[in-house]
N, C-alpha and C positions, 0 to 999 in steps of 0.2 A: 421442343414444348413435350413437359412429362406426360405421359398415357395416360399413369392416373387421372390426368385433370377432366379426361373426354369422356372416360369413363362410362360415366352416365349425362344425361342433361346438362347442357349448357345455358342457365340466366344471365342476362343483360337490362341493368337498370341504366337508362338515358331521362336525365332530369337538369336542362336548359328553360332557353324563358318560355317556349312552349307547352312544357310541362311534363310533367312524368309520361314515359314510355314504355313499355315492360315485351321482350323478347326470349322466346324459347329454343331452342336447339335440340332437338330430337333426333336421336342416330339408329335407324335399323339396321343389323348388323344381319337377319335373316336372310337377305340375298348381296349378291356381290355383282354390282358396284355396291359399294352401303349406300343406302338410304340419307340421307341429309335435311330433313325438313323444319322450319323454321313458323312457328305461330307470335302474332304480335299485335298487341292490347295497347289500346290508351285509355294510362288513368290519371289524364291532368285533370276532369274533373275532381276527382277527389285529392290528389294532390299539385298544387301548381304554384307559377312563382308569385303571384301575390299573395299565398299565402303563405311563405317563406318570408317575405319584406314585413311580414303582420304577426304572423304566429310566435310564439312563444317558443325553445328552441325542444322545450320537452314535449309540445303538441307537435313539434312537426317529427320526431325522433317517433315517440308514437303513432301518429299515421301510418309513416314511411314501414316500420317492421308490420304493423298489420297487412300491411297490402303488401309486401311481400311475402309473410308466412302463408296471405290468404293464397295466392295466385302458386304458392310452392306448392302446396297441404299434399299429402300422397302423391309427392312428387320424387323421383330419383335426381337429383341435381347433386354435380357433385363440384362446381363450380359456379361462382356468378363473380361477375365482371358488373363496376358501375362506370358511369361516365358522364362528362355535361357539367356544368360552374355551381349549379343548385348541391353537390357532393361536397359542396368547400368549408362548408360552418362547422360546428365544432360538436352541432347534433348530428351531425352524416359519423366521425366518429364512433361515439359509441352508440350508434346505430349499427353499424357496419359490424362492429365484435360480436353484437347479438345475432349477426346470423352467419358468424363465423364457425358455430356450433356443426362438426362432422362435415361441415365447407370447407374452401378453398376461396377467400374473397380477394378480391384483385382490384385496384380504384387509381383511375389512371386518363390522361386527357389525349392522349397519342393511338388507341383503340385503333380508331378507323383508318388512321395511316400507318399503322402496323398489315389490316385486313389491305388496304390499297399495291404494299409491297408484296402480299403473299400470292392474288390474283395478279398483278404483274409476272409476279415468276410461272406463274400457272402459265397464261399466253405465252412467253416466254421459249416456253419447254425447259422451266430449269425445276418445279414444282415437284411436290413428292406426295398429293392429292390424287392422284390418277384411281384407289381402289374409293373415291368418293363419289357419289352425283346430289348434285348439289339441288333442292326444288323449293321449289316456292306457291304460293297461290296458285299463280300464272300456269305452272306446269306442270304436266300428266303425267306417273309412271305406267299409262299402258296405251298404246294402240287404239286408238276404234277405226274397225274399217265395217263397210256393209257389204253383204253379199246380197249381188244381183243375178237375175235371168237376163244373159246375152248372149248372141250370138248362139241360142239354141245349144247354151251348157252352161252351169252356174260359176260366176268369178267372186271372184272378195276385191269389193275396192277400198284404200284404203282412206278417208276422212283425215285421219289427225296422227301424225307420229307421237312416239315417246321420246319423251326427251331423251329414256335411257339405252344406252349403248356397251356394248363389250369390245372389248380389246383383247386380238391374238387371235388363234384357229381354233372353235372349237367343236367338238364331237358330238355325235351320237350319246347320251346317255345308255343307247346298248353294246355301242363298240367297250364304251369306258366300264359297263360290268362283265365285260366278256373279257379283256385286258384283265383286267382285276382276279377273275375266277383263274384265268390262263397264270397270272403270275404264282396263286396261290398254291396249284398243281405242282406246278416244275419249281419254283420256288422254294415256296415255303414245307412241301409235304414231299421234295426231291424226286417227284417221280420222275419215271423216263430213261431211269440209270444212266452209263456210258457219252447213248447214243443224245442226251439231251443237255448232254455238261456241257456242250461250245457254245451249244443256244444262253444257257442259264445266263449269264453275263450280259445280253444285248438285254433279257428281261429287265435284269437289274439298274442297266441305262434308262429305261423309257422314261420312269417317273422327272429321272434330269431333266428329257428331251421336252417328256408335256407339261411341265410345271415353266419354262423357260417360253414355248408357244405361246402358255397363257399370260406370258408377264406377271412371272410369282419369281422376281429374283431370287428372293432371301431363300424364300423355298425350297429351287436349287441347290441354294450352294448351303444350306445348312445341312441336305440328304449326303449331297458330296464329302461334304465334313466328318458325319457320322459317320456315315458307309468306308470313306479312305483310312478314317483311325481306326476302325474294326479291322477292315483287311489287312492294313497292314504290323499292327499287333499283330493278331493269327498267325503271320507269315514269320515278324522278325524277332517276338519274343517266346513265339509257341515253341522252338528249338533251344531256346535257353533259360528254360525252365523249367523246374522240376514240382514235384508233389501238390502239394493241396494249390498252390501259385498257379503253374501250370494248368492244374482242372478247371480254378476258377475263372483264370484268363482263357482257356479258348472253348468254355462255356458261355462266357459275355458277348464272347467275340461270333460266336456260335448260332448263338442265338439276334445278336443283331444284323447280325451278314442273310437271318433266314425272314425275318420279322420283318426288317424293317422297308423292305421294298414296296411291301403289302400294304404296309399298313399308311405311306408315300400317297400309294393309288386309291387309297379310301380319303384319304386327306384328300386329294382332287378332285375325287368323284364329285364327295361331299359339297366341296369348293365350287366349283364349277356348274354343278347341275342345280337349278331350281324344281324345289316341291312338285311344280307345271308339269317341267318334261320330267321326270320322274314316273309321275303318277303319266304323263302318255305314252311311256316306253312298255309304261305295266300294260296298259291297254291294248298296245300295241301288239301284246307278247302273251297276251289273253290270258292274263295271271287271275287268279282271282282274286277279290278283295279283302279275303282272309288273310292275303298273303301282301296286299299293296296297303292296304291301314297301318297296323305295324310298321312296316317298314317305310311308310309317308311323316307318320310320328316319330319314327326314330329320326327319323333327315334330318329334321329340325329339332332335336330332341337333344342332343349335342353338344350341337354350336350355342344352342340357346342361354344351358347350363353351365357352357367355360365361360358365356358373355355375365354373364349373375354373378359363377364364381372370383369375373375381376373385379368385376361393380364390388363385392363383400371386399375382397383383398384389399381394394382401394379405401373402400370405409373401416377399415379395422384400422390401417395405415395412418389417418387423419383422425385415430381416436390415441394410435401411440400405444395398439394391441400388436405387436412385430415382433423379432427376434430381433434382442438389441433395447427394446423397446421398455418400458417399467409395466406393463402389464402381460407378462409373456407365458406364464401362466393361463391366461384365458383363451388366447391364439387358435386354439384348438375347440374347444368349448363357443367358441365368438365367430367362429368358422363352418365348424362341420352344422351344428343344428344351424341355422340360419341356407344353408345349401341345401340339407334335407327336405325341408319345409320347401324352397323353392323348388326342387327338383319336382316332388309331388304336384305344387300347384301348374308347372309348367308340361307335365303331364300332361295333365284333365284338360286346360284351356289347349293343349296342341291337339289331342282328339278329340275335345267337339271343334276346333279349327275344324277338323277332315272331314268331319260329319256335318258340317254345316256349309259345306264344301259338296257337298251329295256323296262323297264316296259311303258306299255302305247300302246304297238305295237299288230298289227294285230295279227301277227305271234304269238301261244306261247311261254312263253318264257322259255329256261332251267335254272338249276341252280346244281353248281357244289354240293352245301351244301348239304351233308347229315345230315336227321335230322331222328327221329321216338323214339317211345314206347317203354321205357325199365322196369326192375321191378319197380326202382324206381318212376317212372312217374304212371306207375299200382297203386305202394302205394298208394301217391300222391293224386290221380284221387280220388281211395279211398274214403280219409281222407274229399276230399272236396264235395264231393257224398253225407255224413252223416247226411248234417241238410237238403240237400230237402228230403231224405229220411224220416223223423221226422218229418217234415214239412207234406208230404205229408199222415204221417201216424198219424197227427194230425187232416189234416182232413177228414177223410175217418173215425177214432171212433167218 
């Protein structure tokens, strides 16, 4: 399935003998795995099978379009699916053509059959929906626990377990931040001299290992491909070129080899750490709220802006505003202006959300997120400390 089909919400209209039903799928990309929620509404009182048999085509078309526009008002709907026997008449062709303005509309009778096949592949372990967590109205986003006083000490009793789960090996946010600092100092900054030269390749390999442990195979493969290409170009084409070509080639390869490990570790930190985990880690390190609040807002700002930019790109492609389309000259205006407006609005909303959650208050904020150091954190800490030990040993010697 093409990515632009589900960049926004997805709407589904079912029209059978029981009447018209509307479902809307919303994907929350602020957490990993992505939270997929579904809301369903019964519209059979407004449009049903008896109306289709007795009313004119014009009245059916008007009723359906009016209902659809009401349900999707101010909603970022990228794709609409319609299914059922009720959409077989001539009125449906005219009505659906009116919904195609800026959206993709698909009609068919095998939609649920395809869904059953995809679900079977997921159950068989052959699917690709591992990054998505599907929740309905009967499922919970978070766990519910009760703190009780038992056996002369306070204990936490888990009442209901959340349906959300993570895959792969996880690390404490403080471990990931310390590793990012180490890579920035010794790979990007080039500190340590000859004593750390042998350890620098180990630090460059760490993003690959971390992405593989988190189950992010594509990220790891992309990093290896780009870094290997830059490294090979540096050693193969460097001695064989001269002049401005040699300068540009060495500069590009040098920038990639130094910046890329830190960039990928930053992506790993953002993608595998929730805002609650980050604020809990900053609180345990006794960092002031003047630093925690801006970083918490920034933590969600860039991923949210990236999602908005993808949605804007998809909407512009649907309107043929793209390279090779009819409206190439409008591409920059129609993409950058909405992005700037969305960025300002997102920043304000995230800041308000952070303050609403108690950040910045005079009373010390509690956090239900449990973080702590485990064996994998200790091992990663020892690896990150080795360049500092080599650097200090070189200074002492």
